[in-house]
Phi, psi and omega in degrees: 000125181282137177290159179296138181297147178264010176297133182267166180286166177301325179299317179298320181291335178291336181256001184278128182296327179288316177299321177296318178300322182294341179281338180203078182302317186304329184297318188234347183231352187077198184298150170293127183284319178204154179211138181206124176048044176080013177242134184242153171239124179225170171285153174300137185289155173273127178256178181302313181242025189223113172263128182283159172291139178304124176074019172283113185255156174237140174235126185206149174288150177286330176291144178279100175228153184243357182226137181302330181294346179268000175293140170286159182303316181292329176291321179296318177296315180299320179302311179298317180294321179290325174298313179302312181295321179298315178297314181300314184291324179294321179289315184289318187269330186243358180067026179298136182283322184206151178234124175271141176241116182238143167226114180247309173068015180278323185277321181236118183277073176202127181306126176200151178239139175262133168250109186247121183283146169242121181271161186301332183272007181283120179298147183303330181292350177250013177284160178074217184298343180275001184305323182281353176269352182297115187291338182259017178294152184285112179255145183226153180271172186302321179299317178291323177300314181296316179297315180295320180299317178295316180296317179292324177299314179299318181290319179297322180299337181269350181290000000 
């Protein structure tokens, strides 16, 4: 017996912060860094009281789904390839030492993965899940997010 699908209604997608971001990427994330089979890679958005970590990327399907089991096969393949490309570009272009890949999905009900860079100067006590607690992590404003997104897009296109 198949479980009930976790696909949400159109009404749910109208209130989803990720779906809203997909309507105007330039406003909060700058250019789409990469896109494949309906899955996008962008920089983490700038919020009202939230400056993102430099090169914190998000990979998410454009369709509003909340469970990985609802990915279509081509979306699942695209997700894996974009994670691979995201890690490669962060290491090659920014000298990132390590990239964490997280999917928690508790705060925002839309399938998405975080690619969070760890730079060489990050103390070991902030490695792993504590990476976002590191007080000296590099935070950037929307102008820098937009510039970085364009640069990473150009670099991904060459991979």
